[in-house]
C-alpha angles and dihedrals in degrees: 000000000000117000089231090068089068099047112116092225089059095056117104089193092060093051092047092046093049093046091049093049093047093045090052088050089054089058094049101082092042094051099037089065085070094038093252134136124216093254089051089052090053090053089050091051090054092048094044087057091050124357124211102040131160116253090243092057092049091049092048092049090052093045090239136123118258091240089059094049098044098070089046091053091047090056091047090051091051088052091053095244098116141011127220121208136167114265117260095224097034117028090195089067120084112212118208119209135176120250122217087267090053092050092046091054089069090065091044091054100045091116095056102081093047094044093050091042089055090049093060100041108108141138095299099031117062131162087254095056097041092093089057091049090050090052092051092049092045089052091051091048093048092048093050093046088057 
């Protein structure tokens, strides 16, 4: 196998990992003002789209396992951001809903998407070509999910 195949600069995974880590860091100061972590923000985004969802649906939407999401939801419940209740039609399902505090956080965080968007705009990434970048990343995600 060619030596170039093992050069760090030739690894897509390293670029994606580094970009992901740095992007998450860009969120940190914006979210910490409200006492939130990045994973909590992702849960909020899912619930702001549609409140009152089963844990399984939230986990699926975030491409995570339920056992990864559950402790996160437990912390959010302790902080008064969400509530968890047994489903009315299926008691085995746990339904997650926003509290007033959770809904109010959306207004408090209105600056976050624009601030982070501005942080990534550069010579090769413009608002106009973001949809194409999203499509490429979605294709990679879909391929890796199988």
